[in-house]
C-alpha positions, 0 to 999 in steps of 0.5 A: 280462080276464073269464071270457068273454075268456079263453074267446074267446082260447082258442078262436081264440089272437086277439088276440095280440101279441108283442113283444121285451123291450127290456131282454132280461128284466132286468125282465120275466124274459123276452125274448119278451112275448107279450099277448092284446091287440090291438097297440094295446092292449099296455101302451106300459110294457113298452118304456118306460124303466129306470123306467117298466118297473120299475113296471110289471112290479111292478104288472102282473098281467094275462096275459102269455106269456114266453118265449126265442123268440116262440114259446115266449112264445106257447105260454107265454100258452096255458098262463097262459091256460088255468090261468087258465080253469080257476081262473076255471072252479071259482069 
């Protein structure tokens, strides 16, 4: 996700897809996950088999919000995106 995409998302909070973690946070470390993506763009691997999930969460480096509820995951995503915006603005 580039700086332009982060700025657009921060202004609209759209798109956002929130899903319930299939394994209750065993691999993702959260029960709910919020992606700054359309539902059809959200990584299917996040909801895959055990082995697929293990590898996915070891390698996934794109922004994602995590929480114990959908609201908490969304609020965490806003924080993650804000931090990315600050980091990228300083470069």
